[in-house]
C-alpha positions in Angstrom: 241.4 -64.9 -16.8 241.4 -64.4 -13.1 238.2 -64.7 -10.9 238.4 -60.9 -10.1 238.5 -60.0 -13.7 235.5 -62.2 -14.6 233.4 -60.9 -11.8 234.1 -57.3 -12.6 233.1 -57.7 -16.2 229.6 -59.1 -15.4 226.7 -56.7 -16.1 225.2 -55.4 -12.9 221.4 -55.8 -12.3 221.3 -53.5 -9.3 222.0 -49.8 -9.8 220.5 -46.4 -9.1 217.9 -47.0 -11.8 216.8 -50.2 -10.0 215.1 -48.0 -7.2 211.6 -47.2 -8.0 209.5 -44.7 -6.1 205.8 -45.3 -6.0 203.8 -42.2 -6.1 200.2 -41.4 -5.2 198.0 -44.4 -5.0 200.4 -46.8 -6.9 201.3 -48.6 -3.5 197.7 -49.6 -3.2 197.4 -50.9 -6.6 200.6 -52.8 -6.4 199.8 -54.5 -3.1 196.1 -54.1 -2.4 196.2 -56.9 0.2 198.3 -54.6 2.6 195.4 -52.2 2.6 192.1 -54.1 2.4 190.6 -57.5 2.0 190.8 -58.8 -1.5 188.3 -61.8 -1.3 185.5 -59.3 -2.2 184.9 -55.5 -2.4 182.9 -55.1 0.9 185.7 -53.5 2.9 186.3 -50.7 0.4 182.6 -49.9 0.5 182.8 -50.1 4.2 185.4 -47.4 4.2 182.9 -45.1 2.6 180.2 -46.3 5.0 182.4 -45.6 8.0 182.8 -42.0 6.9 179.0 -41.5 6.7 178.7 -43.2 10.2 181.4 -40.9 11.7 179.3 -38.0 10.7 176.3 -39.5 12.5 178.5 -40.3 15.6 179.7 -36.8 15.6 176.0 -35.8 15.8 175.7 -34.3 12.2 173.7 -36.9 10.4 170.5 -38.9 11.1 170.2 -40.8 7.8 172.4 -43.3 5.9 171.4 -44.8 2.5 173.1 -47.6 0.6 172.1 -48.4 -2.9 173.2 -51.6 -4.7 172.9 -50.7 -8.5 172.1 -53.1 -11.3 175.4 -52.4 -12.9 177.4 -53.6 -9.8 178.2 -50.1 -8.5 177.3 -49.0 -4.9 176.2 -45.6 -3.7 176.5 -44.5 0.0 174.6 -41.3 0.9 174.6 -39.4 4.2 173.1 -36.2 5.5 176.1 -35.0 7.3 178.1 -31.7 6.8 179.4 -32.6 3.4 183.1 -32.9 2.6 184.8 -29.4 2.4 185.8 -28.5 -1.3 187.7 -25.4 -0.8 191.5 -25.1 -1.3 193.6 -26.7 1.3 195.8 -23.9 2.8 199.1 -25.8 2.4 198.6 -28.1 -0.4 196.8 -25.6 -2.8 194.3 -28.3 -4.0 190.7 -28.9 -3.3 190.3 -30.7 0.1 187.7 -33.1 -1.4 190.3 -34.1 -4.0 193.0 -34.7 -1.4 190.7 -36.9 0.7 190.2 -39.4 -2.3 193.6 -39.2 -3.8 196.2 -38.8 -0.9 197.2 -41.5 1.5 197.2 -40.3 5.0 194.9 -37.3 4.5 191.7 -36.8 6.3 189.7 -35.0 9.1 190.3 -37.8 11.5 193.7 -36.4 12.4 192.0 -33.3 13.9 191.5 -34.6 17.5 192.1 -31.4 19.3 189.6 -29.3 21.3 186.7 -28.6 18.8 188.3 -31.1 16.2 186.1 -32.2 13.3 185.9 -35.8 14.7 186.6 -36.5 18.4 185.8 -40.1 18.0 186.3 -41.9 14.8 187.5 -45.1 13.3 191.3 -44.5 13.4 194.3 -42.4 12.4 195.3 -44.3 9.2 193.8 -41.7 6.8 194.0 -44.1 3.9 190.4 -45.4 3.9 188.5 -44.0 1.0 191.7 -43.2 -1.0 192.2 -47.1 -1.1 188.5 -47.4 -2.2 189.3 -44.9 -5.0 192.6 -46.6 -6.0 190.8 -50.0 -6.3 187.8 -48.7 -8.3 187.3 -48.4 -12.0 185.3 -45.3 -11.4 184.2 -43.2 -8.5 181.8 -40.2 -8.4 181.7 -38.0 -5.4 179.2 -35.3 -4.7 179.3 -33.0 -1.6 176.3 -30.8 -0.5 177.6 -28.0 1.6 176.7 -24.4 2.6 174.3 -24.1 -0.3 176.6 -25.4 -3.0 177.2 -28.7 -4.7 180.7 -29.9 -5.6 181.2 -32.9 -7.9 184.2 -34.6 -9.3 184.9 -38.0 -10.9 187.9 -40.4 -10.6 189.0 -43.5 -12.5 191.6 -45.8 -11.1 192.4 -43.2 -8.4 193.0 -40.4 -10.9 190.8 -37.4 -11.5 189.1 -37.6 -14.9 186.5 -34.9 -14.2 187.8 -31.9 -12.4 185.9 -30.4 -9.5 182.8 -28.6 -10.6 180.7 -26.2 -8.3 177.2 -25.0 -8.7 174.6 -23.6 -6.4 172.4 -26.3 -4.7 169.2 -24.9 -6.2 170.3 -25.6 -9.8 170.9 -28.7 -11.8 170.2 -32.1 -10.2 166.8 -32.9 -8.7 166.3 -32.4 -5.1 166.3 -35.2 -2.5 162.8 -36.1 -1.3 163.7 -35.5 2.2 164.9 -31.8 1.9 164.5 -28.8 -0.3 167.2 -28.1 -2.8 168.8 -25.2 -1.0 168.8 -26.9 2.5 170.4 -30.2 1.5 173.6 -31.3 3.2 175.7 -34.4 3.1 177.8 -36.5 0.8 177.0 -39.0 -1.9 179.8 -41.3 -3.2 179.1 -43.9 -6.0 181.7 -46.6 -6.4 182.5 -49.1 -9.3 184.8 -51.7 -7.6 187.5 -52.8 -10.1 187.1 -56.6 -10.4 190.7 -57.1 -11.2 191.7 -56.6 -7.5 189.2 -59.1 -6.1 188.8 -62.8 -6.0 185.0 -62.2 -6.4 183.4 -59.0 -7.6 180.2 -59.8 -5.7 179.3 -58.2 -2.4 178.4 -60.7 0.3 174.7 -59.5 0.9 174.5 -61.2 4.4 177.7 -59.5 5.6 176.6 -56.2 4.2 173.1 -56.5 5.8 174.7 -57.4 9.3 177.0 -54.5 8.9 174.4 -51.9 8.0 172.1 -53.3 10.9 174.9 -53.0 13.4 175.4 -49.4 12.5 171.8 -48.6 13.2 172.1 -50.5 16.6 175.3 -48.6 17.6 173.6 -45.2 16.7 170.2 -45.1 18.3 167.9 -42.8 16.3 169.9 -43.0 13.1 168.1 -44.8 10.2 170.2 -47.0 7.9 168.5 -48.0 4.6 169.5 -50.6 2.0 168.0 -50.4 -1.5 168.6 -53.1 -4.1 167.9 -51.6 -7.5 167.5 -54.8 -9.4 164.9 -56.4 -7.2 163.5 -53.0 -6.0 163.8 -54.4 -2.5 164.3 -51.9 0.4 165.2 -52.4 4.1 165.5 -49.8 6.8 166.9 -50.3 10.3 166.3 -47.9 13.1 166.7 -49.0 16.7 165.7 -47.1 19.8 166.3 -50.1 22.3 170.0 -50.2 21.3 172.3 -53.1 22.1 169.9 -55.0 24.4 167.2 -55.3 21.7 169.7 -56.2 19.1 171.3 -58.9 21.1 168.0 -60.5 22.1 166.9 -60.5 18.5 170.1 -62.1 17.4 170.4 -64.8 19.9 168.9 -68.1 18.9 168.3 -69.4 22.4 166.9 -68.0 25.5 169.3 -66.3 27.9 170.2 -68.1 31.1 169.7 -65.0 33.0 168.1 -61.6 32.3 170.3 -59.7 29.9 172.9 -57.6 31.5 173.5 -54.2 29.9 175.1 -51.0 30.8 177.3 -48.0 29.7 179.8 -45.7 31.1 182.1 -42.8 30.0 184.8 -40.7 31.5 183.8 -37.1 32.5 185.9 -34.0 32.0 187.8 -34.6 35.2 188.7 -38.2 34.9 192.3 -39.2 36.0 193.0 -41.7 33.2 190.8 -41.2 30.2 189.6 -38.4 28.0 186.2 -36.8 28.3 183.6 -39.2 26.4 185.9 -42.3 26.3 184.1 -45.3 27.6 181.8 -48.1 26.4 178.3 -49.6 26.1 177.5 -53.3 26.2 174.9 -55.9 26.5 175.8 -59.4 27.7 173.7 -62.6 28.0 174.9 -66.0 29.3 173.4 -69.1 27.7 173.9 -72.8 28.4 173.8 -73.9 24.8 173.3 -72.7 21.3 175.2 -70.4 19.0 177.1 -67.6 20.7 176.8 -64.0 19.4 179.9 -61.9 19.8 180.3 -58.5 18.2 182.5 -55.6 19.1 183.1 -52.2 17.7 185.4 -49.2 18.3 183.9 -45.9 17.2 181.4 -47.8 15.2 184.1 -49.8 13.3 183.5 -53.5 13.6 186.4 -55.5 15.1 185.7 -59.2 14.2 189.1 -60.2 15.5 188.4 -58.6 18.8 191.2 -56.9 20.7 192.0 -55.0 23.8 188.4 -53.8 24.3 187.1 -57.4 24.2 189.8 -58.3 26.7 188.5 -55.5 29.0 185.0 -57.0 28.8 186.3 -60.3 29.6 188.3 -59.0 32.5 185.4 -56.9 34.0 183.0 -59.9 33.7 185.5 -62.3 35.3 186.4 -60.0 38.2 182.7 -59.1 39.0 181.4 -62.9 38.9 184.5 -64.1 40.8 183.9 -61.6 43.6 180.2 -62.5 43.7 181.1 -66.2 44.0 183.6 -65.6 46.8 181.2 -63.2 48.6 178.5 -66.0 48.7 181.0 -68.8 49.4 179.7 -70.7 46.2 183.0 -72.2 44.9 183.5 -75.9 45.7 186.8 -77.1 47.1 189.5 -77.8 44.5 187.8 -75.6 41.8 189.9 -72.7 40.5 188.1 -70.1 38.4 189.7 -68.8 35.1 188.4 -65.9 32.9 187.5 -68.3 30.1 185.1 -70.1 32.5 183.0 -66.8 32.8 183.5 -65.9 29.1 182.9 -69.4 27.6 179.0 -69.0 27.3 178.9 -65.2 27.1 177.2 -63.6 24.1 177.7 -59.9 23.8 177.6 -56.7 21.9 180.3 -54.2 22.8 180.6 -50.7 21.6 183.7 -48.8 22.8 184.6 -45.2 22.3 188.4 -44.6 22.2 189.9 -41.1 21.5 193.0 -42.4 19.5 192.3 -46.0 18.5 195.3 -48.0 17.3 194.3 -51.0 15.0 196.3 -53.9 13.9 196.5 -53.4 10.2 194.6 -51.2 7.8 191.4 -53.3 7.7 191.0 -52.6 11.4 189.9 -56.0 12.4 191.5 -55.9 15.9 192.1 -53.1 18.4 195.5 -52.8 19.9 195.1 -49.7 22.1 196.6 -50.8 25.4 194.5 -48.5 27.5 191.2 -49.9 26.1 191.5 -53.0 28.3 191.6 -50.9 31.5 189.0 -48.5 30.0 186.3 -51.1 29.4 187.0 -53.1 32.5 186.8 -50.2 34.8 183.2 -49.5 33.7 182.0 -53.2 33.3 183.2 -54.6 36.6 181.5 -52.3 39.1 178.3 -52.3 37.0 178.0 -56.0 37.0 179.0 -56.4 40.6 176.1 -54.0 41.5 173.7 -55.9 39.3 174.6 -59.3 40.6 174.1 -58.3 44.1 170.7 -56.6 43.4 169.6 -59.9 41.5 171.2 -62.6 43.8 169.1 -65.5 42.4 170.2 -64.7 38.8 173.8 -64.3 40.2 173.6 -67.7 41.7 172.3 -69.3 38.5 175.2 -67.7 36.6 177.7 -68.8 39.3 176.4 -72.4 38.8 177.0 -72.2 35.1 180.4 -70.8 35.5 181.5 -73.4 38.2 180.2 -76.2 36.0 182.4 -74.9 33.1 185.3 -74.6 35.4 184.9 -78.2 36.4 184.7 -79.4 32.9 187.8 -77.5 31.9 189.7 -79.0 34.8 188.5 -82.5 33.9 189.5 -81.9 30.3 192.9 -80.6 31.5 193.4 -83.9 33.3 192.5 -86.0 30.2 195.1 -88.7 29.6 195.7 -89.6 26.0 197.2 -92.7 24.6 201.0 -92.6 24.6 202.0 -92.3 21.1 205.1 -92.6 19.0 205.7 -92.2 15.3 202.1 -91.2 14.7 200.7 -94.5 16.0 199.8 -95.9 19.4 202.9 -97.7 20.9 202.1 -101.3 22.0 202.9 -101.8 25.6 206.3 -103.2 26.2 205.1 -106.1 28.5 202.8 -107.4 25.7 204.0 -110.5 24.1 202.2 -110.4 20.7 201.4 -113.2 18.3 202.7 -113.7 14.9 199.4 -114.1 13.0 197.3 -111.1 11.8 194.2 -113.0 11.2 191.6 -111.5 13.5 189.5 -114.6 13.5 192.4 -116.7 14.8 194.1 -114.3 17.2 193.5 -114.1 20.9 195.0 -112.2 23.8 195.2 -113.4 27.4 194.9 -110.8 30.2 196.9 -112.7 32.7 196.8 -111.9 36.5 200.4 -111.3 37.6 203.9 -111.3 36.1 204.6 -114.9 37.3 201.6 -116.4 35.5 202.3 -114.1 32.5 205.8 -115.7 32.3 204.2 -119.3 32.2 201.7 -118.1 29.7 204.2 -116.8 27.4 206.2 -120.0 27.5 203.2 -122.4 27.1 201.2 -120.4 24.5 200.8 -121.0 20.7 203.1 -118.2 19.5 201.3 -118.1 16.1 197.9 -117.0 17.4 198.2 -116.3 21.2 199.3 -113.1 22.8 199.9 -112.5 26.5 199.4 -109.3 28.4 200.4 -109.5 32.1 198.5 -107.3 34.6 200.0 -106.2 37.8 197.8 -106.3 40.8 194.1 -105.6 40.8 192.7 -103.4 38.0 191.1 -100.0 38.8 187.4 -100.1 39.5 186.2 -98.0 36.6 182.4 -98.0 37.1 182.4 -94.3 38.1 185.6 -93.2 36.2 185.0 -90.8 33.4 186.1 -91.9 30.0 188.7 -89.3 29.5 190.5 -90.3 32.8 190.8 -94.0 32.0 194.3 -93.7 30.6 195.7 -92.3 33.8 195.7 -96.0 34.9 198.7 -97.8 33.3 196.9 -101.2 33.2 193.9 -99.8 31.4 196.0 -97.8 29.1 197.9 -101.0 28.0 194.8 -103.0 27.6 193.2 -100.4 25.2 196.4 -100.1 23.2 196.9 -103.8 22.9 193.4 -104.7 21.8 193.4 -101.6 19.4 190.0 -100.1 20.5 189.3 -96.9 22.3 186.9 -96.6 25.2 183.3 -95.7 24.0 179.7 -95.5 25.1 177.0 -98.0 24.4 175.0 -95.4 22.5 178.0 -94.1 20.5 176.5 -93.0 17.2 179.4 -94.6 15.3 179.0 -98.1 13.8 180.7 -101.2 15.1 183.0 -101.0 11.9 184.2 -97.6 13.1 184.5 -98.4 16.7 186.1 -101.7 16.3 187.9 -101.2 13.1 191.4 -101.3 15.0 190.5 -104.5 16.9 193.6 -106.8 16.9 192.3 -110.0 18.5 189.0 -111.9 17.8 189.1 -113.3 21.5 190.0 -111.2 24.5 190.4 -113.7 27.4 190.5 -112.8 31.1 192.8 -115.2 32.6 193.0 -114.9 36.5 193.4 -117.3 39.4 190.6 -119.7 40.2 190.3 -118.3 43.8 188.3 -115.4 45.3 191.0 -112.9 44.4 190.8 -114.1 40.8 187.2 -113.8 40.7 187.5 -110.1 42.0 189.9 -109.3 39.1 187.5 -110.9 36.7 184.6 -108.6 38.0 186.9 -105.5 37.7 187.8 -106.4 34.1 184.1 -107.1 33.2 183.3 -103.8 34.8 185.8 -102.1 32.5 184.4 -103.9 29.4 180.8 -103.4 30.1 181.1 -99.7 31.1 183.8 -98.6 28.7 184.1 -101.1 25.9 180.4 -102.3 25.5 180.5 -103.0 21.8 183.3 -105.6 22.5 180.9 -107.4 24.8 177.9 -107.1 22.4 180.0 -108.5 19.5 181.1 -111.6 21.6 184.9 -110.8 21.7 185.3 -111.0 25.6 185.8 -114.4 27.2 186.8 -115.8 30.6 189.5 -118.5 30.7 188.8 -121.1 33.5 192.0 -122.5 35.0 191.7 -125.4 37.4 191.8 -125.0 41.2 192.9 -128.6 42.0 195.1 -131.3 40.4 194.4 -134.9 41.2 197.2 -137.5 40.7 195.5 -140.9 40.0 197.9 -143.9 40.3 197.8 -146.7 37.7 195.1 -149.4 38.0 195.0 -152.5 36.0 195.4 -151.5 32.3 195.0 -147.8 33.0 198.2 -145.8 33.4 198.8 -143.2 36.1 197.4 -139.8 35.0 196.8 -136.2 36.2 193.2 -134.9 36.3 192.3 -131.2 36.8 189.2 -129.8 38.6 187.8 -126.3 38.4 186.2 -126.3 41.7 185.1 -128.4 44.7 182.3 -129.9 42.7 184.4 -131.3 40.0 186.9 -132.4 42.6 184.3 -134.5 44.3 183.1 -135.9 41.0 186.7 -137.1 40.1 187.1 -138.7 43.5 183.7 -140.4 43.3 184.7 -141.8 39.8 188.0 -143.1 41.2 186.2 -144.8 44.0 184.0 -146.6 41.4 187.2 -147.7 39.6 188.4 -149.2 42.9 191.0 -146.5 43.6 190.9 -145.4 47.3 190.9 -141.7 47.9 193.9 -141.7 50.1 195.8 -143.1 47.1 194.9 -140.0 45.0 197.1 -137.1 46.1 195.3 -133.7 45.7 197.2 -130.4 44.9 195.5 -127.1 45.2 196.9 -124.3 43.0 197.5 -121.2 45.0 197.6 -119.3 41.8 198.5 -119.5 38.1 202.1 -118.8 38.9 202.4 -122.3 40.4 201.5 -123.9 37.2 204.2 -124.9 34.7 203.9 -123.7 31.1 202.9 -127.3 30.1 200.2 -127.5 32.7 198.9 -124.1 31.7 198.8 -125.1 28.1 197.1 -128.3 28.8 194.3 -126.9 31.1 193.7 -123.3 29.9 195.5 -122.3 26.7 195.0 -125.3 24.4 191.8 -124.8 22.3 191.3 -128.6 22.2 191.2 -129.0 26.0 190.5 -125.7 27.6 187.2 -124.4 28.8 186.7 -120.9 27.6 183.5 -119.2 28.7 182.1 -116.4 26.4 180.8 -113.4 28.3 177.2 -112.5 27.5 174.4 -110.6 29.1 172.1 -113.7 29.1 168.7 -113.3 30.5 169.4 -109.7 31.9 168.5 -106.7 29.9 171.4 -103.9 29.6 169.4 -101.9 32.1 169.2 -104.7 34.7 172.9 -105.6 34.1 173.7 -101.8 34.7 171.7 -101.7 37.9 173.5 -104.8 39.2 176.9 -103.4 38.4 176.0 -100.1 40.2 174.9 -102.0 43.2 178.1 -104.1 43.3 180.7 -101.5 42.1 179.2 -98.1 42.9 180.9 -96.2 45.7 177.7 -95.0 47.2 176.1 -98.4 47.4 177.5 -99.9 50.6 174.0 -100.3 52.2 172.6 -102.1 49.1 175.6 -104.3 49.1 175.2 -105.2 52.7 171.6 -106.1 52.2 172.6 -108.2 49.3 175.1 -110.1 51.4 172.6 -110.5 54.2 170.1 -112.0 51.7 172.5 -114.4 49.9 175.3 -114.8 52.4 174.3 -118.4 53.1 175.1 -119.4 49.5 178.7 -118.0 49.5 181.7 -120.3 49.8 184.4 -118.7 51.9 188.0 -119.2 50.6 190.1 -119.0 53.8 
C-alpha cells in the first residue's frame, strides 16, 4: 500500500465539528485566570466594591457597607442610584440582567457629555459578570425610583427571574432611610470554591482595600461588618491622602510631607476637564516604604504610567532645585531613582479613558497619564521646595547621598568567575596537598623572586603567588572597590576568602570556610622597599581580612639581607652563613673573630633582593620549615582600637601632619637604606 493511500485512510481528528464556540460566561469558567486572580476570591468581590465606589466617585453615594457572612458569602451595599432594571432598547432584556450576564456590557462605556460615569475604573465591562460566573450563587437587589428589583443567579445563569415590587412593601427598611426613599444596590456573592486555590478572603488585604477607598473619597464612609464575630469597623477620612500616609508610615518623615492636587479645566489644551491627580509624598531615610497608587479609585499594585508621571515630576523638581542652589558635588550625576528611592507616596489619578494591562487592572498603561501627572506634580513641588529651602536642602542631601551610593555600587568589582566558581589566578603556582593544616602560600614580591620560589619550594604543601610592584594602599578603599586592583583580586581568589569587616555577624566557619591555606606568608625583600610592601599587605589583611589575622593565619617570612662566606678553619669546613640584618651580621663576624678567622677573610654579600637568590638559597633560608624564620602576625600588646589608630596615622591620606610629627619624634632611631 502506498504512503498516500495510508495517509488518506486515517481518521481525521480535526473537522468542522472540532470548532467549539463558547457562549455567555463560559469563557470565564473555562479560563478564570484570564479574567481575575485565582489565589483567592478577593478580586471578584473587589469588582462589586468598585461599582459601589464609582457611584460615590460620581457624587451619588456617601456610604458603602461590606458584610462578611458566617456562611462565607459577602454582601456589598451602596446608597447610589441603583442599577437600572428596565428593558434595554436594543437587547430587549432587563438592563440589570445584562450587567451581570454579558461580557462587555455596562455603564462605564457611556463617557460622553452627561454620561453615567465620567471617571470610572475602565472600559473592559467584564467586572461583575466575571464575579457572577465564578460564584455558586449571587443575589442582586436594586433600589431605584421607589421600586425594588431583585434577581438571583447561580453559576452565572438566572435562576430567579427579575421581580419588581414597590419600595414600601416586603423587605424591612434600612435603618438609614425610610422605605420609600431608599436608593442603591445590594449584591450578595457566594464565591465558588472550585475556581480558587483558597476560598478564604485575605482579611488584611480587604481591610487595606476598604480603608483606601475611604481615603480616596473624603466624606464617604466605608464599613466592614464580620457577622461571625460581630465586629464592625468604619473608615471615614476628612484629611485625605496626607493623614492616611502619615498614619501608615512606620517612621517619621525626613521632611514635612508634601501633598497637592491638580486637574485640567474645560479649556485645557491636552487633557479633558477633570483629569488630574492628587498625591501625598514623604521622604524617609530608613524604614518600610509605603507606595500606593490608584486610578479612578481602582488600586494599581503594579504601578504604571501614573506612577511614572509622579516619579518624573519629583525628579525634575528636585533636580532643578539642586541645580538652582548649586548643591551637586562634582562627578555626581542624578538619576530619577535617586529621588524616588526613599519616597513613600499615595497617588490618586483621574483618567477619562484608562487603559489597563489585563482584566485585573493591576497596572495602568495609558500613555498620556505620565505627562498628566508629571505636569501637575513638578511645578507644585518646585514651588514648595523654594518656599521651604531648608527642607529642600535636607531632601537634596538625601538624594545626593543616594546617588553617590548608587555610583559606588555601579563601580563594584566582582571576582572574575568561570563555570560557576572563582577562577584561580593564572600566576598562582598551587600546591598538590589539600590539607589546610599543611598548606601554605607565599605572597612573593616580584616575578623574579617568584620564579626562584617556585623552583625551590616543596611542591606538595607550598604554593607561590608572585605580586607585581607595590600593592595598593587599601586603608581608605571601600570593600566593594577592592577587586578593581588585580593584585588584591588575585590574593582574595587564591586564599579563598572574601573581604569582610571585623564586626561581620557571620561566624569564622562561614567567613573562612573557603580558606585554602593554613599559613599565608608575606615574602618580600629584606630592605626598606620590602618592609613597605609588608606594611601594605598587613594593611590589607588588618582592614579587609581581619578574621584571618585573628585566627593566626597570616605570617611574615624573613629572608636574609647578608650572606657571609666563612673559609675552612682546622676541622671546620667552609660554610655559608646568612644574616637577617646588620645586628646578625656583626654577631657572625664577632663569632668568626673568636674562632681566629679574620674579618677580611670572610667575604660578605648583600642581597639586593629576593631575585638574586637561587632556588636552593631561598629554600635553605626562607622556605624550609626546619631552617626558616617565619614570624606570625599578632596584635600583641595593642588593642584593635590602638592598632587601627596607628594604621590611620601611617596609612591615612589626611594624616601627613601626624606622620611628620611621628618622624620628628622617632627619626633618630631609623636606619636609612641608601
